[in-house]
C-alpha positions as CSV (number, residue, x, y, z in Angstrom):
1,M,83.9,-25.1,-208.4
2,E,85.9,-25.2,-205.2
3,N,84.3,-26.8,-202.1
4,S,84.5,-23.4,-200.3
5,E,82.0,-22.1,-202.8
6,C,79.6,-25.0,-202.3
7,I,76.7,-25.1,-199.8
8,L,74.9,-28.1,-201.2
9,E,76.4,-31.0,-203.2
10,A,74.8,-34.0,-204.9
11,R,77.2,-36.9,-205.4
12,D,76.3,-39.6,-207.8
13,I,72.6,-39.8,-206.8
14,V,70.9,-43.0,-208.0
15,K,67.2,-43.8,-207.4
16,D,65.5,-47.0,-208.3
17,F,61.8,-47.7,-207.8
18,A,60.5,-51.3,-207.4
19,E,57.9,-52.2,-210.0
20,S,57.4,-55.9,-209.4
21,V,59.1,-58.7,-207.6
22,G,62.7,-58.7,-208.5
23,E,62.3,-55.8,-211.0
24,S,63.0,-52.1,-210.6
25,R,63.0,-49.0,-212.7
26,R,65.9,-46.5,-212.6
27,V,64.6,-42.9,-212.3
28,L,67.9,-41.1,-211.5
29,D,71.3,-42.3,-212.7
30,G,74.4,-40.7,-211.3
31,I,73.3,-37.1,-210.7
32,S,76.1,-34.9,-209.4
33,F,76.1,-31.1,-209.1
34,Q,76.9,-28.3,-206.6
35,V,74.9,-25.3,-205.4
36,R,76.6,-22.1,-204.4
37,P,75.7,-20.0,-201.4
38,R,73.0,-17.4,-202.1
39,E,72.4,-18.9,-205.6
40,F,69.1,-19.4,-207.3
41,L,69.5,-22.7,-209.1
42,S,66.6,-24.3,-211.1
43,I,66.2,-27.9,-212.2
44,I,64.4,-28.5,-215.5
45,G,63.9,-31.4,-217.8
46,P,61.3,-33.5,-219.7
47,S,58.7,-35.7,-218.1
48,G,60.3,-38.7,-216.6
49,C,63.6,-37.1,-215.8
50,G,63.1,-37.4,-212.0
51,K,63.4,-33.7,-211.0
52,S,60.8,-33.9,-208.3
53,T,62.3,-37.1,-206.9
54,L,65.7,-35.4,-206.9
55,I,64.5,-32.5,-204.8
56,R,62.6,-34.7,-202.4
57,I,65.9,-36.6,-201.8
58,A,67.6,-33.3,-201.2
59,A,64.8,-32.4,-198.7
60,G,65.2,-35.8,-196.9
61,L,61.7,-36.9,-197.8
62,E,63.0,-39.8,-199.9
63,T,66.2,-41.8,-199.7
64,A,68.5,-42.4,-202.6
65,T,69.3,-46.0,-203.7
66,S,72.9,-44.9,-203.7
67,G,74.9,-41.6,-203.7
68,E,74.4,-38.7,-201.2
69,F,73.6,-35.1,-200.7
70,L,76.0,-33.0,-198.5
71,L,75.1,-29.7,-196.8
72,D,78.2,-27.8,-195.9
73,G,80.1,-31.0,-196.3
74,K,77.9,-33.0,-193.9
75,L,75.8,-35.9,-195.0
76,V,72.1,-35.1,-195.3
77,R,69.9,-37.5,-193.3
78,G,66.2,-37.0,-193.1
79,T,64.6,-33.6,-192.7
80,D,65.8,-30.7,-190.6
81,A,65.5,-27.0,-190.1
82,E,68.4,-26.3,-192.4
83,R,66.2,-27.1,-195.4
84,G,62.8,-25.6,-196.0
85,M,60.4,-27.1,-198.5
86,V,57.6,-25.6,-200.6
87,F,55.4,-28.0,-202.7
88,Q,53.2,-27.4,-205.8
89,K,50.0,-28.3,-204.0
90,Y,48.9,-26.1,-201.2
91,T,50.1,-27.9,-198.0
92,L,48.6,-25.5,-195.4
93,F,46.6,-26.9,-192.5
94,P,43.0,-25.9,-193.3
95,W,42.0,-25.9,-189.6
96,L,44.8,-23.5,-188.6
97,S,44.8,-19.7,-189.2
98,V,47.4,-18.2,-191.4
99,K,49.5,-17.1,-188.4
100,K,49.2,-20.6,-186.7
101,N,50.3,-22.2,-190.0
102,V,53.5,-20.2,-190.0
103,M,53.9,-20.8,-186.3
104,F,53.6,-24.6,-186.7
105,G,57.2,-25.4,-187.6
106,L,58.6,-23.0,-185.1
107,E,56.6,-24.5,-182.2
108,S,57.5,-28.0,-183.4
109,S,61.2,-27.1,-183.1
110,G,60.7,-26.0,-179.5
111,R,60.0,-22.2,-179.8
112,G,57.6,-20.9,-177.1
113,D,54.2,-19.6,-178.2
114,D,55.1,-15.9,-177.8
115,E,58.4,-16.2,-179.7
116,A,56.8,-18.3,-182.4
117,E,54.0,-15.8,-182.8
118,E,56.4,-12.8,-183.0
119,I,58.5,-14.5,-185.7
120,A,55.4,-15.6,-187.6
121,L,54.1,-12.1,-187.7
122,Q,57.4,-10.8,-188.9
123,W,57.4,-13.3,-191.8
124,L,53.8,-12.5,-192.7
125,Q,54.8,-8.9,-192.9
126,I,57.7,-9.8,-195.2
127,V,55.4,-11.7,-197.6
128,G,52.8,-8.9,-197.3
129,L,50.1,-10.9,-195.5
130,E,50.2,-9.4,-192.0
131,K,46.6,-8.2,-192.4
132,Y,45.5,-11.8,-193.0
133,A,47.1,-13.4,-190.0
134,D,43.7,-14.5,-188.5
135,Y,42.3,-15.7,-191.8
136,Y,42.0,-19.4,-192.7
137,P,43.6,-20.9,-195.9
138,K,40.2,-21.3,-197.7
139,Q,39.7,-17.6,-197.4
140,L,42.9,-16.9,-199.5
141,S,43.6,-17.0,-203.2
142,G,46.1,-19.6,-204.5
143,G,48.9,-17.1,-204.7
144,M,48.3,-15.9,-201.2
145,Q,48.3,-19.5,-199.9
146,Q,51.7,-20.1,-201.5
147,R,53.0,-16.9,-199.9
148,V,51.9,-18.3,-196.5
149,A,53.7,-21.6,-197.4
150,I,56.9,-19.7,-198.3
151,A,56.7,-17.8,-195.0
152,R,56.2,-21.0,-193.1
153,A,59.2,-22.6,-194.8
154,L,61.4,-19.5,-194.2
155,A,60.4,-18.8,-190.6
156,P,62.8,-21.4,-189.1
157,Q,65.6,-19.6,-191.1
158,P,66.8,-22.6,-193.2
159,R,70.0,-22.4,-195.2
160,I,68.3,-23.7,-198.3
161,L,64.8,-23.3,-199.6
162,L,63.7,-26.2,-201.8
163,M,60.7,-25.6,-204.1
164,D,59.0,-28.2,-206.2
165,E,57.0,-26.5,-209.0
166,P,55.5,-24.1,-206.4
167,F,53.7,-22.0,-208.9
168,G,52.6,-24.8,-211.3
169,A,48.9,-24.7,-210.1
170,L,48.5,-20.9,-210.5
171,D,47.1,-19.0,-213.4
172,A,49.5,-17.2,-215.7
173,Q,49.0,-13.7,-214.2
174,T,49.3,-14.9,-210.6
175,R,52.3,-17.0,-211.5
176,S,54.1,-14.0,-213.0
177,Q,53.4,-12.0,-209.9
178,M,54.7,-14.8,-207.6
179,Q,57.9,-15.1,-209.6
180,R,58.7,-11.4,-209.1
181,Y,57.7,-11.6,-205.5
182,L,60.0,-14.6,-204.9
183,L,62.9,-12.7,-206.4
184,E,62.3,-9.8,-204.2
185,V,62.2,-12.0,-201.0
186,W,65.3,-13.9,-202.2
187,K,67.2,-10.6,-202.8
188,N,66.5,-9.4,-199.3
189,I,67.3,-12.4,-197.2
190,D,70.3,-14.8,-196.8
191,I,68.9,-17.9,-198.5
192,T,69.9,-20.3,-201.3
193,I,67.1,-21.6,-203.5
194,L,66.9,-24.9,-205.4
195,F,63.8,-24.7,-207.6
196,V,62.1,-27.4,-209.7
197,T,60.0,-26.2,-212.7
198,H,58.9,-27.5,-216.1
199,D,58.5,-24.0,-217.4
200,L,61.4,-22.7,-219.5
201,D,60.5,-19.0,-219.2
202,E,60.2,-19.4,-215.4
203,A,63.6,-21.1,-215.1
204,V,65.4,-18.4,-217.1
205,F,63.6,-15.5,-215.5
206,L,64.4,-16.7,-211.9
207,S,67.8,-18.4,-212.1
208,D,71.5,-17.8,-211.8
209,R,72.1,-21.3,-213.3
210,I,69.9,-24.1,-214.6
211,L,70.5,-27.8,-214.3
212,T,69.0,-29.5,-217.3
213,L,68.2,-33.2,-217.1
214,Q,67.5,-35.9,-219.7
215,A,64.9,-38.6,-219.0
216,N,64.5,-42.3,-218.6
217,P,66.5,-42.4,-216.6
218,G,67.3,-38.9,-215.3
219,K,70.9,-37.8,-216.0
220,V,72.6,-34.5,-216.1
221,R,72.6,-33.1,-219.6
222,E,74.2,-29.6,-218.9
223,M,74.5,-26.9,-216.3
224,V,73.6,-23.7,-218.0
225,N,74.7,-20.2,-216.8
226,V,72.0,-17.6,-217.1
227,R,73.5,-14.3,-218.5
228,V,70.3,-12.2,-218.2
229,P,71.2,-9.2,-216.0
230,R,69.6,-8.6,-212.7
231,P,67.3,-7.1,-211.4
232,R,64.8,-8.7,-213.7
233,N,61.3,-7.6,-214.7
234,P,58.8,-8.5,-217.4
235,E,60.9,-6.7,-220.1
236,S,63.7,-9.1,-219.3
237,L,61.9,-11.7,-221.4
238,F,62.6,-9.8,-224.6
239,L,66.4,-9.4,-224.0
240,P,68.7,-11.2,-226.4
241,E,70.3,-13.0,-223.5
242,F,66.9,-14.3,-222.3
243,I,65.9,-15.4,-225.8
244,S,69.2,-17.2,-226.5
245,T,69.3,-18.9,-223.1
246,R,65.7,-20.1,-223.5
247,R,66.4,-21.4,-227.0
248,H,69.5,-23.3,-225.8
249,I,67.6,-25.0,-222.9
250,E,64.8,-26.0,-225.2
251,E,67.3,-27.6,-227.5
252,L,68.8,-29.5,-224.6
253,I,65.4,-30.8,-223.4
254,H,64.0,-31.5,-226.9
255,P,67.0,-32.4,-229.0
256,K,66.5,-32.0,-232.8
257,A,66.8,-35.8,-233.2
258,E,63.5,-36.1,-231.4
259,D,61.5,-33.8,-233.6
260,S,63.4,-33.6,-236.9
261,G,60.9,-33.9,-239.7
262,D,57.9,-34.1,-237.4
263,E,55.9,-31.0,-238.3
264,T,53.0,-32.0,-236.0
265,F,55.3,-32.2,-233.0
266,N,56.7,-28.7,-233.8
267,I,53.3,-27.1,-234.0
268,V,52.1,-28.7,-230.7
269,N,55.4,-27.7,-229.1
270,M,55.0,-24.1,-230.2
271,V,51.4,-23.9,-229.0
272,G,52.4,-25.3,-225.6
273,K,54.9,-22.7,-224.9
274,K,54.1,-20.3,-222.1
């Protein structure tokens, strides 16, 4: 990939966590990849691969032990308005209304009250929640709260939206609705999305490419191109391209050497699929 086609680049990211005096545990080991403008790129891997740590470093919420993230060729330092973040747990302020939650980041960046309110209402309309502007988070369902969180992250118009398993706490039906809703928002605005998930179906359904990691420590296993045609809908899950991509990713995450001859593992793995 040429640099002109890259908006975000990870260069040899290493992350160590201190465990005791003089000892540390390596969570990420030499992670390098590039994200293209307007791309939807997912990160997936087994437990212990450090995918949430990696996206938190990209967001500026954690620092790498060594290596760096570059945004448009410039070193990423701390947080800024160029990168919006949505977490798995609902991070709305319970004492603020829906509208005030979306306004929060805008006001923090120096926007006046009137301008912040106008922008917030525009984004609530985009995510279909303009009728709930004066509600409080506790009055909304989990899916609606995450739509507010997405609106809040997008309101400052970041270049990249970073999402750390944002639908992991939702029930299956709401999760499916939110996946389709996110694709619709992504299609209609100029945004690049870096998305962490542990769900294989979700990764294939949403993504242009999928970065697969191996664990202990986290290393790049393979960058997978998703050939499933867009636009996507629930029927896309039954396309040959979807099925073959999902199977390939599962083989990357759970190599045959790990489960060969272990019938119990295979049964549990099949039951656990979503």
